[in-house]
C-alpha positions as CSV (number, residue, x, y, z in Angstrom):
1,X,126.7,80.0,117.8
2,X,123.6,81.5,119.5
3,X,120.6,81.6,117.2
4,X,118.1,84.4,118.0
5,X,114.5,84.7,116.7
6,X,112.8,88.2,116.6
7,X,112.3,89.4,120.2
8,X,115.0,87.3,121.8
9,X,118.0,88.9,123.4
10,X,121.4,88.0,124.8
11,X,124.4,89.7,126.4
12,X,127.2,90.6,123.9
13,X,129.8,90.1,126.6
14,X,131.6,93.4,126.7
15,X,131.6,97.0,125.4
16,X,133.0,96.3,122.0
17,X,130.7,95.0,119.3
18,X,131.4,93.9,115.7
19,X,128.7,92.7,113.4
20,X,128.2,91.8,109.8
21,X,125.3,91.6,107.5
22,X,124.8,89.9,104.1
23,X,121.7,89.0,102.1
24,X,120.7,86.5,99.4
25,X,121.1,89.4,96.9
26,X,124.1,91.1,98.2
27,X,124.8,93.1,95.0
28,X,121.9,95.4,95.9
29,X,123.6,96.6,99.2
30,X,125.0,100.0,98.6
31,X,123.1,100.5,95.4
32,X,119.5,99.7,96.0
33,X,119.6,99.5,99.8
34,X,121.8,100.7,102.7
35,X,122.3,100.3,106.4
36,X,121.9,102.8,109.2
37,X,122.5,103.1,112.9
38,X,120.0,105.2,114.9
39,X,121.1,106.3,118.4
40,X,118.5,106.8,121.2
41,X,118.5,107.6,124.9
42,X,116.6,105.8,127.6
43,X,113.4,107.7,126.7
44,X,113.7,106.8,123.0
45,X,114.8,110.4,122.1
46,X,117.4,110.8,119.4
47,X,120.9,111.0,120.9
48,X,123.4,112.0,118.2
49,X,123.1,112.0,114.4
50,X,122.0,108.9,112.5
51,X,125.0,107.1,110.9
52,X,124.5,105.8,107.4
53,X,126.3,103.0,105.6
54,X,129.9,103.8,104.8
55,X,129.9,107.1,106.7
56,X,132.0,106.4,109.8
57,X,132.1,108.2,113.2
58,X,134.8,108.4,115.8
59,X,133.2,105.6,117.8
60,X,132.6,103.2,114.9
61,X,133.7,102.2,111.4
62,X,132.2,100.5,108.4
63,X,134.0,98.0,106.2
64,X,133.2,95.5,103.5
65,X,131.2,96.1,100.4
66,X,128.0,95.1,98.5
67,X,128.3,91.4,99.2
68,X,128.9,91.7,102.9
69,X,129.0,94.7,105.2
70,X,130.9,94.9,108.5
71,X,130.6,97.3,111.4
72,X,132.7,97.8,114.5
73,X,131.3,99.8,117.4
74,X,133.0,101.0,120.6
75,X,130.0,101.1,122.9
76,X,131.9,103.0,125.6
77,X,132.6,105.8,123.2
78,X,129.0,106.4,122.1
79,X,127.6,110.0,122.5
80,X,126.8,110.8,126.0
81,X,123.4,109.6,127.1
82,X,123.1,107.0,124.3
83,X,121.5,103.8,125.7
84,X,120.3,102.1,122.5
85,X,121.5,101.6,118.9
86,X,119.0,100.4,116.3
87,X,120.4,98.5,113.3
88,X,118.3,99.3,110.2
89,X,118.3,98.1,106.6
90,X,116.5,100.4,104.2
91,X,115.8,101.1,100.6
92,X,117.1,104.4,99.3
93,X,114.4,107.0,99.1
94,X,111.8,104.3,100.0
95,X,111.8,103.4,96.3
96,X,110.9,99.8,96.8
97,X,110.4,97.0,99.4
98,X,113.2,95.5,101.5
99,X,111.9,92.1,100.3
100,X,114.2,92.6,97.3
101,X,117.1,91.7,99.6
102,X,115.7,88.2,100.1
103,X,117.0,86.7,103.4
104,X,119.3,88.8,105.6
105,X,121.9,87.2,107.8
106,X,123.2,89.2,110.8
107,X,126.1,87.9,113.0
108,X,127.2,89.8,116.1
109,X,130.6,89.2,117.8
110,X,131.0,86.0,115.8
111,X,128.8,84.1,118.2
112,X,125.2,85.6,117.9
113,X,123.2,84.9,114.7
114,X,120.0,86.4,113.5
115,X,118.7,85.2,110.1
116,X,115.4,86.4,108.8
117,X,113.5,86.1,105.5
118,X,112.1,89.3,104.2
119,X,109.8,87.6,101.7
120,X,106.4,89.3,101.7
121,X,107.7,92.4,103.5
122,X,106.2,95.4,101.7
123,X,108.0,97.9,103.9
124,X,110.9,100.0,102.7
125,X,112.9,99.8,106.0
126,X,113.3,97.2,108.7
127,X,114.9,97.3,112.1
128,X,117.0,94.1,112.3
129,X,118.2,94.4,115.8
130,X,119.1,96.7,118.7
131,X,122.1,97.1,121.0
132,X,121.0,98.3,124.4
133,X,122.3,98.7,127.9
134,X,120.5,97.2,130.9
135,X,122.0,97.1,134.4
136,X,125.4,98.2,133.1
137,X,125.4,95.3,130.6
138,X,125.2,95.7,126.8
139,X,122.8,93.3,125.1
140,X,121.6,92.5,121.6
141,X,118.0,92.0,120.7
142,X,116.9,90.5,117.4
143,X,114.1,92.4,115.7
144,X,112.1,92.4,112.5
145,X,110.1,95.7,112.7
146,X,109.2,97.3,109.4
147,X,108.6,100.9,108.4
148,X,106.3,101.2,105.4
149,X,107.6,104.5,104.2
150,X,111.3,104.0,104.7
151,X,114.1,105.3,106.9
152,X,113.0,108.9,106.6
153,X,109.5,108.1,108.0
154,X,111.0,106.0,110.8
155,X,113.3,108.9,111.7
156,X,110.3,111.3,111.8
157,X,108.5,109.0,114.3
158,X,111.6,109.0,116.5
159,X,112.0,112.8,116.2
160,X,114.9,113.2,113.8
161,X,115.4,114.1,110.2
162,X,117.1,111.6,108.0
163,X,118.0,112.0,104.3
164,X,117.5,108.5,103.0
165,X,118.3,109.3,99.4
166,X,120.9,107.4,97.4
167,X,124.4,108.8,98.2
168,X,125.0,109.2,94.4
169,X,121.6,111.0,94.0
170,X,120.1,107.9,92.4
171,X,122.4,107.8,89.4
172,X,123.3,104.1,89.9
173,X,120.1,102.6,91.2
174,X,119.0,99.1,90.1
175,X,115.8,98.3,88.1
176,X,114.1,97.5,91.4
177,X,113.9,101.2,92.3
178,X,111.6,101.9,89.4
179,X,108.5,100.8,91.3
180,X,108.1,104.0,93.3
181,X,104.6,103.5,94.7
182,X,102.8,103.9,97.9
183,X,99.4,102.9,99.3
184,X,97.4,104.2,102.2
185,X,93.9,105.0,103.3
186,X,91.7,108.1,102.9
187,X,88.2,109.1,103.9
188,X,85.7,111.6,102.6
189,X,85.3,114.9,104.5
190,X,83.1,116.6,101.9
191,X,81.4,115.6,98.6
192,X,84.6,116.2,96.7
193,X,87.4,116.0,99.3
194,X,89.4,113.1,100.7
195,X,91.7,113.4,103.8
196,X,94.8,111.2,104.3
197,X,98.3,111.5,105.8
198,X,100.9,113.8,104.1
199,X,103.5,111.0,104.1
200,X,101.3,108.7,102.0
201,X,101.6,111.1,99.0
202,X,105.0,112.6,99.7
203,X,107.1,112.8,96.5
204,X,104.3,111.2,94.5
205,X,103.0,112.8,91.2
206,X,100.1,110.5,90.3
207,X,97.4,109.9,93.0
208,X,94.2,108.0,92.8
209,X,91.5,106.7,95.1
210,X,89.9,103.3,94.7
211,X,87.2,101.2,96.3
212,X,84.5,98.8,95.1
213,X,82.7,102.0,93.9
214,X,85.4,102.7,91.3
215,X,88.7,104.5,90.8
216,X,89.3,108.2,90.4
217,X,92.2,110.6,90.1
218,X,92.9,113.0,93.0
219,X,95.1,116.1,93.4
220,X,96.5,117.6,96.6
221,X,94.7,120.8,97.7
222,X,96.5,121.6,101.0
223,X,99.3,119.6,102.6
224,X,100.5,120.2,106.2
225,X,103.7,118.2,106.4
226,X,104.5,119.2,110.0
227,X,101.2,117.6,111.3
228,X,101.2,114.9,108.5
229,X,97.8,116.0,107.1
230,X,96.8,116.2,103.5
231,X,93.6,117.2,101.8
232,X,92.9,115.9,98.3
233,X,90.3,116.9,95.7
234,X,88.7,114.1,93.7
235,X,88.0,114.5,90.0
236,X,85.1,112.9,88.1
237,X,83.5,111.0,91.0
238,X,79.9,111.0,92.1
239,X,79.4,113.0,95.4
240,X,81.3,111.3,98.2
241,X,79.8,110.4,101.6
242,X,81.7,112.5,104.2
243,X,82.3,111.2,107.7
244,X,81.1,113.0,110.8
245,X,83.6,114.2,113.4
246,X,83.1,114.2,117.1
247,X,82.3,117.7,118.5
248,X,83.1,118.9,121.9
249,X,85.1,117.0,124.5
250,X,88.0,114.9,123.2
251,X,88.8,111.3,124.0
252,X,89.3,109.9,127.4
253,X,91.8,107.3,128.6
254,X,90.5,103.8,128.1
255,X,87.8,104.9,125.6
256,X,87.0,102.3,122.9
257,X,88.1,103.2,119.4
258,X,87.7,101.5,116.0
259,X,90.2,101.9,113.1
260,X,89.0,101.3,109.5
261,X,91.4,101.1,106.6
262,X,93.2,99.3,103.8
263,X,96.4,97.9,105.3
264,X,98.9,95.8,103.3
265,X,96.9,96.4,100.1
266,X,97.2,93.4,97.8
267,X,98.8,91.2,100.4
268,X,96.1,91.2,103.1
269,X,93.3,91.5,100.6
270,X,91.9,94.7,99.0
271,X,88.8,94.9,101.2
272,X,88.2,97.1,104.2
273,X,89.9,96.0,107.5
274,X,88.4,96.7,110.9
275,X,90.3,96.6,114.2
276,X,89.2,97.6,117.7
277,X,91.2,98.9,120.7
278,X,91.4,101.6,123.3
279,X,92.9,105.1,123.9
280,X,96.1,104.3,125.8
281,X,97.5,107.9,126.2
282,X,96.4,111.4,125.4
283,X,99.9,112.6,124.2
284,X,102.3,111.4,121.6
285,X,106.1,111.0,121.8
286,X,107.8,113.7,123.9
287,X,104.4,114.8,125.1
288,X,103.2,115.9,121.7
289,X,99.7,117.2,122.5
290,X,98.5,117.0,118.8
291,X,98.5,113.2,119.0
292,X,96.7,110.5,121.0
293,X,97.9,106.9,121.4
294,X,95.7,103.9,120.8
295,X,95.9,100.1,120.8
296,X,93.7,99.1,117.8
297,X,96.1,97.2,115.5
298,X,97.4,99.0,112.3
299,X,99.7,97.9,109.5
300,X,101.5,99.6,106.6
301,X,98.7,101.1,104.5
302,X,96.6,102.1,107.5
303,X,98.1,105.6,107.5
304,X,95.3,108.0,106.8
305,X,92.6,105.8,108.3
306,X,89.8,107.4,110.4
307,X,89.7,106.5,114.1
308,X,86.1,106.2,115.3
309,X,84.7,106.4,118.8
310,X,81.9,104.0,120.0
311,X,79.3,106.4,118.6
312,X,80.7,106.1,115.1
313,X,82.2,109.6,115.1
314,X,85.8,110.4,114.0
315,X,88.1,111.3,116.8
316,X,91.5,111.0,115.0
317,X,93.5,110.5,111.8
318,X,95.7,107.4,112.0
319,X,99.3,108.4,111.5
320,X,101.9,105.8,112.5
321,X,103.0,103.2,115.0
322,X,106.2,102.8,117.1
323,X,108.6,100.5,115.2
324,X,109.8,98.4,118.1
325,X,106.9,98.8,120.6
326,X,103.8,96.7,120.9
327,X,100.4,98.3,120.3
328,X,101.8,101.9,120.5
329,X,100.0,103.6,117.6
330,X,99.4,107.3,117.0
331,X,96.6,109.4,115.6
332,X,96.2,113.2,115.0
333,X,93.5,114.4,117.2
334,X,90.2,115.4,115.6
335,X,90.4,119.0,117.0
336,X,93.6,119.6,115.0
337,X,92.1,118.0,111.9
338,X,89.0,120.1,112.1
339,X,91.1,123.3,112.5
340,X,93.0,122.3,109.4
341,X,89.8,121.7,107.5
342,X,88.3,125.0,108.7
343,X,91.5,126.9,107.6
344,X,91.3,125.1,104.2
345,X,87.7,126.3,103.7
346,X,86.3,122.8,103.8
347,X,83.3,122.5,106.2
348,X,83.2,119.1,108.0
349,X,80.2,117.5,109.5
350,X,80.2,117.5,113.3
351,X,78.1,115.9,116.0
352,X,78.1,115.4,119.8
353,X,78.7,111.8,120.8
354,X,75.6,110.1,122.0
355,X,74.2,106.6,121.3
356,X,76.7,103.7,121.6
357,X,76.9,101.5,118.5
358,X,78.4,98.1,117.7
359,X,81.7,97.8,115.8
360,X,79.7,96.1,113.0
361,X,77.3,99.0,112.7
362,X,80.2,101.5,112.6
363,X,82.0,99.6,109.9
364,X,78.9,99.1,107.8
365,X,77.9,102.8,107.9
366,X,81.4,104.1,107.4
367,X,82.4,101.9,104.5
368,X,81.1,104.2,101.8
369,X,83.3,107.0,103.1
370,X,86.5,105.0,103.0
371,X,88.9,104.8,100.0
372,X,92.2,103.2,99.3
373,X,94.9,105.7,98.3
374,X,97.2,104.6,95.5
375,X,100.1,106.9,94.5
376,X,103.2,106.7,92.3
377,X,106.1,108.9,91.5
378,X,105.6,108.7,87.7
């Protein structure tokens, strides 16, 4: 048996692949959680429809049940252009963490083993591995890449729509699905308005903001799901301290940026986190001109964070990261955010970049504008 740790890879020795997965709490598989195969081409674009647990295709079949799932794949019969297959475990409707599965045990072709503990994972989906072709040879790479907001959010990042709801419309979910909550980051854009990402509050009915200044209820005012932007109005709080956006020319390649947010709330501490990096590209996936790429580290809960330039001005709204790529993070450009705010009737502060400031100064002055978003579906 060949034992792989996350990131390691090995040839599978042919074009036929069979794999199995079981967990410490196998009874949850098929009820609380499912499995999915995501097909991608060489440029990481979707290549064929996602395949969900127990829904076979001509080139593959599922077998087994809640205790242990089996899958057989004929790699030569994949849709034309497919060069990569992601193996994903996910919680239906992102209704809880994958950590409920305990440890997962993946065996490929009866000779490759990948065992990983999900203890502490707050994410609702995890990419356990990938089958990919390199130099006409199919290989398997072990992974442990999480997606905080589930399979559906992972699909959106890759450019495909996935319905991650329970196949029985939730009628047989376990008790674990009752904790339908989400956390993220928001920042003040007016004395009464907070901005965050739309996916942070998606399907949530109770929303609040919190910091060391207190805790207040918030309600959505305008939500742009396509660009993943949401504007919230805060009730009962003292006037908020809005951030200032950068006016004029956008970011340049290699420019220094700082991300401030509340990642992994409750696990990494409830205080503000600061990371620093650079602008690595001026377009998102498939040349999406609404996004920029940056390298400052982000984690689940960072969604909705402001991205600052070295003058302490906001140049983007932190959106997501690429699940199985290193330091490939995305933010909605400030120009689009400002257009959204103008259309919403919310005047945002603007200023031309000038004096360079230290990261410490930027974090200190921006802290009063930053809030942790806490949302629940009940």
